[in-house]
Every structure is written in structure tokens, then in C-alpha cells.
C-alpha positions as CSV (number, residue, x, y, z in Angstrom):
1,M,5.5,-6.9,-26.3
2,K,9.2,-6.7,-25.6
3,K,10.3,-8.0,-22.2
4,K,12.4,-5.8,-19.9
5,N,15.5,-7.2,-18.5
6,L,15.4,-6.4,-14.8
7,T,18.5,-7.0,-12.7
8,P,18.2,-8.7,-9.2
9,Y,19.4,-5.7,-7.3
10,A,16.5,-3.6,-8.6
11,F,14.1,-5.3,-6.1
12,R,13.9,-4.9,-2.4
13,I,11.2,-6.2,-0.1
14,V,10.3,-5.1,3.4
15,L,8.3,-7.5,5.7
16,V,6.9,-6.3,9.0
17,L,6.2,-9.1,11.5
18,A,4.8,-9.1,15.0
19,V,6.5,-11.4,17.5
20,V,4.7,-12.7,20.6
21,V,6.9,-12.8,23.6
22,L,5.1,-13.8,26.9
23,G,1.8,-12.5,25.6
24,Q,3.2,-9.1,24.3
25,Y,3.8,-8.0,20.8
26,F,7.0,-6.3,19.6
27,S,7.6,-4.9,16.1
28,L,10.2,-6.9,14.2
29,P,10.8,-5.5,10.7
30,S,12.8,-7.7,8.4
31,H,14.5,-6.8,5.2
32,A,15.4,-8.8,2.1
33,S,17.3,-8.1,-1.1
34,A,17.8,-10.4,-4.0
35,S,21.5,-10.7,-3.2
36,S,21.5,-11.1,0.6
37,G,18.3,-12.8,1.7
38,W,16.3,-12.0,4.8
39,A,17.6,-10.2,7.9
40,V,15.9,-8.8,11.0
41,V,16.4,-5.1,11.4
42,A,16.1,-3.5,14.8
43,S,13.2,-1.0,15.3
44,P,12.1,1.2,18.2
45,N,9.3,0.1,20.4
46,M,7.1,2.5,22.3
47,G,7.4,1.0,25.7
48,A,7.2,-2.4,27.2
49,N,3.7,-3.2,26.2
50,D,2.3,-4.3,22.8
51,N,3.8,-2.7,19.7
52,L,2.2,-3.8,16.4
53,L,3.2,-2.7,12.9
54,I,0.3,-3.6,10.5
55,A,1.0,-2.1,7.1
56,V,4.0,-0.9,5.1
57,S,4.7,1.2,2.0
58,A,7.9,2.0,0.3
59,V,8.9,5.0,-1.9
60,S,12.4,3.5,-2.3
61,S,14.8,1.2,-0.4
62,S,15.8,4.2,1.8
63,D,12.3,5.7,2.3
64,V,9.9,3.1,3.9
65,W,6.9,3.8,6.1
66,A,5.2,1.4,8.5
67,V,2.1,2.0,10.6
68,G,0.2,0.3,13.4
69,D,-0.4,0.9,17.1
70,F,1.1,0.4,20.6
71,L,-0.3,0.0,24.1
72,S,0.8,3.0,26.2
73,S,1.8,2.8,29.8
74,Q,-1.8,4.0,30.6
75,L,-3.0,0.9,28.7
76,Q,-4.4,2.9,25.8
77,D,-4.0,1.9,22.2
78,R,-2.2,4.7,20.4
79,T,-1.2,5.2,16.8
80,L,2.3,4.3,15.7
81,I,4.3,5.4,12.6
82,E,7.8,4.4,11.9
83,H,10.1,5.5,9.0
84,W,13.1,3.6,7.5
85,N,15.8,5.9,6.1
86,G,17.9,3.2,4.6
87,T,20.0,2.8,7.8
88,R,17.5,2.6,10.7
89,W,13.9,2.8,11.8
90,R,12.7,5.8,13.8
91,V,9.3,6.7,15.4
92,V,7.4,9.6,13.7
93,P,4.9,11.5,15.9
94,S,1.3,10.7,14.9
95,P,-2.1,12.0,15.9
96,N,-4.6,10.3,18.2
97,V,-8.4,10.9,18.7
98,G,-9.4,11.2,22.4
99,T,-8.4,8.6,25.0
100,G,-10.0,5.5,23.5
101,F,-8.7,3.0,21.0
102,N,-6.5,4.4,18.2
103,S,-4.8,2.5,15.4
104,L,-3.4,3.0,11.9
105,N,-4.3,0.1,9.5
106,G,-3.0,1.2,6.1
107,V,-0.3,3.4,4.6
108,A,0.4,4.6,1.0
109,A,3.7,6.4,0.2
110,F,3.8,8.1,-3.2
111,A,6.8,10.4,-2.5
112,S,8.9,11.4,0.5
113,T,6.6,14.3,1.1
114,D,3.3,12.5,0.1
115,V,2.5,9.8,2.6
116,W,-1.0,8.9,3.7
117,A,-2.2,6.7,6.6
118,V,-5.7,5.5,7.4
119,G,-7.0,4.0,10.7
120,Q,-9.5,4.4,13.4
121,G,-9.9,6.1,16.7
122,S,-12.5,6.5,19.5
123,I,-13.1,9.3,21.9
124,G,-13.3,7.1,25.0
125,L,-15.6,4.9,27.0
126,A,-19.3,6.0,27.4
127,G,-20.1,7.1,30.9
128,G,-16.6,8.1,31.8
129,T,-15.8,11.3,33.7
């Protein structure tokens, strides 16, 4: 089998971290390339409460998707999707089921128009009005 010669610039890696600050989580995506090393990249947070990115999938270095959840101002876990366009992260609207816990735990991006996310959701607490 003939070995392919791959140049260093052909590889890009995205790492999604959660940072705990005074008991709260904030998303902290980081980016690395073979030539420049790791760098923290700013990303939007959905309010002052917990923001957690759990999974990431990349179509290319300018088409990256990350999913997770955030704690809303009403203290409800809501789904979170962010997209990297090669320059910046932006929040993409995502569905939620009911008023209970909602989270996205996995993402698979096959093309810019073919991205799948999987997670969980609950309708709410039993006995509520």
C-alpha cells in the first residue's frame, strides 16, 4: 500500500471546552492548526447562566457545528447549537420539547446542508399546572 504524503496545513482540529467560573459553565471553543497551535476563540453565550457545548462535528475548517445546552433565565435547560463559519461562532435556533430538561448530546455534519443533532427533552415536571 502506497503512503499518501499529507501536508501539515491539511489538518485542523476544534476542541470545545467548558470552563467553570464561580460555579457556572461558559462555552470556550478552542482552535488549533498544525502551523499555529491552540488558541481560544470567542463564542456567544445564551445568558449569564450555564452554557455547555458537548459535541462538535466539522465539514471543513469554515463549517463547524457544536451542540449542547444552556440554562435559561427561567432556570430551564434549553438546547444550544452554534456554527463556526471560519471567522466567528454564532447561535443557531434549535427546537425544545416542553418546559423540562432539553439538551443536545451529539452532532454529525456530512455537508453544509446535511447536519444532524441528537439529544433529549422532557415535557416538564409531573403534577405541574
